[in-house]
Steps between C-alpha positions, in 0.01 A plus 500: 500500500578718797712803419789586730513854633814706447718520810449814704777758468736512801372740765801731477441588135203724584522552877441818699790503746499734800832627629525505880766721659457340842646785704226734377201273435334443839628497859362204694677556832483879522873574506492729197643247254294290264523126557372159393224513761374814331502331159318195632229721651451669160482186288118534465555851362748365244263220404218753448737710290520201268874444482648165400833521682699706748859599428685576823802726487778354721369393840822333611738591783662829396663811649265695266773718355317481166140416579569130559695450178804442719425143610687344792311168516265360234370223724361721775242778516614831642374518861341838424264317263441172683633145483555228243209307647278803449617534139410136440158561654451810281590305185250229594219738599540703181492177301170405660359824357639422156790742534850378420825634648809632321816579698789729410863390459793742466776289343740777402602568859442430868515712813840575650351329808454173311711221657693456176616859486576522870721194462666645189577825676659317792690243291719752319657529154545182299255296708241263352229702677583806290462304177122511551512875436704739284804603707787674323808707581472867413680699232780744559836454675334453839180333375294797611300532176195281421566195280289633212272782385159332517209735589242447772166345404333780697430761233651836588744358753867585456611269781749226406385138474808384690566516873846446650545291812772567762709213357530695172273296274192645332164326448242566227145621566297631207249636750584610858815399693268291718413286193816316382468336158524120483741321267271294276798320345535312831308169515404551865311817410301316235428204727388721787245680287360179358461379859322826590257449213421149620462624859218737400336281237474227763315746722234549239598813311385507140775718360808714544569854388868557416643839591754664263494183294742623231786599733619177660782390270818709485798497266762316710759764410276779638627742231440874501168581338659775294740256333296178507408352162161344440339319670430722800711394800201453731168557321323229299795266464445174315602289802176607670294272282669187629417615854134546418477170314616325817244701700225406257578134553443553873177693445365233269531245781239702692299653213645832614511827306764771457463871425821688432584864555676551167573858389634467143453729198568225243177302428686198367730482803199544730311213336788260561413494870150376412595196296305187600782365718573826686271756668124485457442877503684829544391848601408743224664827591430684173127506583562605860718795397295601194340848505123543483501534122289289264760452229779413743280265702393317184863471394593365845218245487585387146871478576438302818275248327747468212790438742315216667349336192812316372542310828129456576525676836218715641552871539483669839344839567567723798435867574694536824712313755693559822775688311288727280303823547135408556277507193256766624787741561698418185201542271418834661828658396616673183742210440286189540779252428736357758877523518708461816737768373228768486350459846517818705332673791214743449372381162153658443220243492128516414364209702147525356640467149736223609217307664281522190784370284593228751143370494512480121844338510369234737241390244757516221753280679243247620363458147837412342603139430737359762541541875457819701695607810320729743706678764334530840309826539452556128150359540439781752631771267774600743722788389874525555560636851746773593721360775664745744873509435586371845274195448628384160658155527561408136875489421432645155440836668824503697712361216373771264628769733143582603373592152294186437184480717549124521238229483340533843218714359337192344565284807289687757287264713153436361181658639246236594241665725419871488393530863785313666845616616752519214214435258472143625851392404576417865338635810789545746827636362560758228579330167864468395436759230264790575161503329416836338224721634169390352618143434181366661301633203646213297413233760386165368189486719381837369566402139331160535172683571542742209381372159710765327827432682826371354469184711153428362631554147781248550267245659257523212781489243663186638158330513425592137850438364423142385258659249804573280590132471856385436536591134725754327443874474357655181512876456184669370480813283486803727561878491837646592557483874259209550603141566244235411549126485318172534589147598368176355199502731366817339544719806636847421719744691499865396719769661475867407828688545403777255382845606146456360219252576498188281207304359476144622515215248188290444429281801225310679592582859716735704676271748714746693615859480781678681285814510162627382424551131408849383131601450518385136626156600855567378822402674662801672871573506710272727222246533482130412212257445451128456228410250333177389480504121 
């Protein structure tokens, strides 16, 4: 009798997903801003890199007061990036190369230039238009005090989350005043977002990343945080799960996938978002922010896998994104973890050390069970760039009173060709953010020809990643400071974070190494290898 084969696991459970920050990826028309034409021209590069999907940060019409996360129209591409027709063509062309597309949705808020908010501002107090947002009278005898004491979601900012209009009413914005929060208790808000999901699924996208996924629902009383009982008045409220169940029903019509940006310290609360009828995956921020320390990394890995196990969801692994200090720089500092509250100018960095550790971390993350998110430029080993003060655009900098360097340092336009103007990003106009001196040394064309480059390492790693199979992780006995594990296929990953060389476990073949072994064949400090047992 013929035996049936087990069904293949869904692609998203083990995918390598590349994050594209369009404005800084590649400039196709030479105006200094990255665009969809630039992405389309680089699709062969992305295919050779071996990624399974592209996640695009918001490419919609936006005033760009917060890097595109202030959306004015979800059904149109910002003219700086291209057109809707070009986005459809990009989705199709990527698909022909076996690369799926994931788009970003920002459901907590819209731009203050969104038609809904413009109508609400004009309609005045008590109007139906204002019910789509959170408008309230102020406190105090003349209403001149904000309606409550909620803090800004921008760490370090002391600015209020309420802005008063000339008619006396205040509106809520957990982020910038240009990003008014939507009222998710209103049925029109829910219906609009389900329609947006369908709009993009019908254009061929494979999935949706959900920004600030735990913030949408608010306590209708909007109580002061200082006096509010549990649950929290706007973080991780139970009503969110009904929203995401309705979204999941839409996604299932198209075989679509969700990944949520969910920052929660409680593992049980976090796992609720990953139940079979809600989100498919969520970002793993404990691994991203974890210091380069063997014990803490192992704890982060174990905790992550344990969080996901009860609901059967795959873990996600990421070292960096468009909000976070680049890996090479972070790992070259005395404090190798990441915390928004500790970012400051002038932090000493050993880039050679950071690069060595980042290479090892790449092999570690790509060997773990689950999906991996790779932020553009990480495969080139780009460091965090110092942006001149007069060129910083990120509102985090201004809203911190100038103490926070902001996030622009990880958003500098990519270097593609060492010998071309602006390192090949675009040949005519200066990029929207300045590239540091020496940026051409990281150019993709130069690295593609170098067998020892970061780009070559990533290409080889993504090609070999299937060697690990799709089974669970099993830790192996190892000395202090060394992480060693295998998967069901018998392929091993060993990472040495100790200060002395480590002997390799028994193996038949060295598949890949982040750096050379020592003369005795041992694994040096801050080096990782993949072995076939």
